[in-house]
Steps between C-alpha positions, in 0.01 A plus 500: 500500500258364752530321829263228604405376843611152607133400480467604135445220252702509175316353201647415159344695212617260230457130437773495236782334692678166506703308755815316395761311700869553434773341712240420765381863524145590405475818291201694379503682169232768465397637160305824462436785260640834608257783449630845413447734793443810288509632144878541506548135596261395223686718249840361603374139491375558147800705385754238606279198432538390859318182589244538774535135597700453818632194679626481856667191646505488879760333717398248766411769756294695247331177396403429861350848529322490162335167571362640828352811333184298455251704699527259793820622671570832670829685466586390854428133421712517186787653701484208744501246218799669333690508830428130561584378149806708407845579635488791744814656348313529173169640621567694821352739585203304367238773547702762311614260228145375446351851500749613236432198278122534531529869414689408181230251402229758571679765290494256208127442560565132569334505842245709685420517870181453695444559867410194700129510577415541867358216682 
């Protein structure tokens, strides 16, 4: 688990995602290949014939965040956008909710972070 400063910039590590609209809500579906973390994982994947292909469909809040993980927005900017565009009851406390979600994306190797360059 890692924590990132509000000035950190989350960047998507995959281009394999689509946006769909359902009942007026925009949703992103991300597709990626899960890599085994060690030999035991690899053995179990092979033993049980587990597919390495994964798919994750995000709700409207997750979609807002994902679309802003473009290398142009800081964590702080994304938090402000989420707070402005979504119901407070759903996203408060925004900073904690966003940090947790970004951590989950990072653990799946779907995003990485860069520090904002000085200047």
